C-alpha positions in Angstrom: -29.8 -38.9 55.1 -27.4 -37.2 57.3 -29.1 -33.6 57.5 -32.0 -35.5 58.5 -30.5 -36.9 61.2 -28.7 -34.2 62.6 -32.3 -32.4 62.3 -33.7 -35.2 64.1 -31.1 -35.1 67.1 -31.9 -31.0 67.2 -35.6 -31.9 67.6 -34.5 -35.0 70.4 -32.7 -32.3 72.6 -35.5 -29.8 72.1 -38.1 -32.2 73.1 -36.0 -33.1 75.9 -35.8 -29.3 77.0 -39.6 -29.4 77.6 -40.1 -32.6 79.3 -37.5 -31.5 81.5 -39.4 -28.4 82.0 -42.6 -30.1 82.0 -41.2 -32.5 85.0 -39.9 -29.3 86.9 -43.8 -27.7 86.6 -44.7 -31.5 87.9 -43.1 -31.6 91.0 -43.7 -27.2 91.4 -47.1 -28.1 91.3 -47.0 -31.2 94.0 -45.3 -28.9 96.4 -48.0 -26.0 95.5 -51.1 -28.6 96.3 -49.7 -29.7 99.4 -49.2 -26.2 100.6 -52.5 -25.3 99.2 -51.0 -22.4 97.2 -53.7 -21.6 94.5 -52.2 -18.9 92.9 -49.0 -20.9 92.6 -50.8 -23.6 90.9 -52.8 -21.3 88.7 -49.3 -19.9 87.5 -47.8 -23.6 87.1 -51.1 -24.3 85.1 -50.0 -21.7 82.7 -46.4 -22.7 82.7 -47.8 -25.7 81.7 -49.8 -24.7 78.9 -47.2 -23.0 77.0 -44.6 -26.6 77.5 -47.7 -28.7 76.2 -48.4 -26.6 73.4 -44.4 -26.7 72.5 -44.6 -30.3 73.0 -47.4 -30.7 70.6 -45.8 -28.4 68.1 -42.1 -30.8 68.6 -44.5 -33.7 67.6 -45.9 -32.4 64.4 -42.4 -31.4 63.4 -41.4 -35.5 64.3 -44.2 -36.8 62.4 -42.9 -34.7 59.4 -39.5 -36.0 59.6 -40.7 -39.9 60.2 -42.0 -39.0 56.9 -39.2 -38.2 55.3 -37.0 -41.2 56.8 -39.9 -43.5 55.4 -38.7 -42.1 51.8 -35.1 -43.1 52.7 -35.2 -46.2 54.3 -37.8 -47.7 52.0 -41.1 -49.5 52.5 -41.2 -52.1 55.5 -38.2 -50.4 57.6 -39.8 -48.5 60.5 -38.1 -45.7 61.0 -37.2 -45.2 64.9 -34.5 -43.8 66.5 -33.0 -47.3 66.5 -32.9 -48.0 63.0 -31.9 -44.5 62.0 -28.9 -44.8 64.5 -27.8 -48.4 63.3 -27.5 -46.6 59.7 -25.7 -43.8 60.7 -22.1 -43.1 61.6 -20.9 -42.0 64.9 -21.6 -39.1 66.6 -24.7 -39.6 65.1 -25.4 -42.8 66.0 -24.6 -42.3 69.8 -26.5 -38.6 69.9 -29.4 -40.2 68.7 -29.8 -43.5 71.4 -28.5 -41.3 74.6 -30.9 -38.3 73.3 -33.7 -40.9 73.1 -33.0 -43.0 76.2 -32.7 -39.5 78.1 -35.9 -38.7 76.5 -37.6 -42.1 77.3 -36.5 -41.4 81.4 -38.1 -38.0 81.7 -41.0 -38.6 80.3 -41.4 -41.9 82.5 -40.6 -39.5 85.6 -42.9 -36.8 84.4 -45.9 -40.0 83.8 -45.0 -40.8 87.2 -45.0 -37.4 89.1 -48.5 -36.5 87.1 -49.7 -39.5 88.2 -48.7 -39.2 92.2 -50.3 -35.5 91.5 -53.5 -36.9 90.7 -53.1 -39.2 93.5 -52.4 -36.0 96.3 -55.3 -33.9 94.1 -58.7 -37.0 94.3 -57.2 -36.9 98.3 -57.6 -33.2 98.4 -61.1 -33.2 96.7 -62.3 -35.9 99.4 -61.0 -34.4 101.9 -63.1 -31.4 101.5 -66.0 -33.1 100.4 -65.6 -35.0 103.8 -65.3 -31.6 105.7 -68.4 -30.2 103.6 -70.6 -33.2 105.0 -70.1 -32.6 108.2 
């Protein structure tokens, strides 16, 4: 199980880095929308597409690991990071829990920033619609 736990740690690190890049892109998109910088927005869209593809690949790897952990942990035990950490020794336990906490926090920031971007975008579209009405 130690080998799989280390593989999970490495995967969580990669996932965290990808989410941090997505957060940076979302923040940059906010700035570009406020400045009406269409070229910058197009570039950010491409960067985001690349990061989302990476995230999809990580999700597939995560699903494979979950399946492998299910085989080790047995029936009725959900292979969550907490459960895996509980069955691991130090420093693996601390690394798993720390990375999971960081990842959760960054994902929440990405979601908040993305919702904010959607509101900015919606406001901009409504503003343009009003101008076109006039």
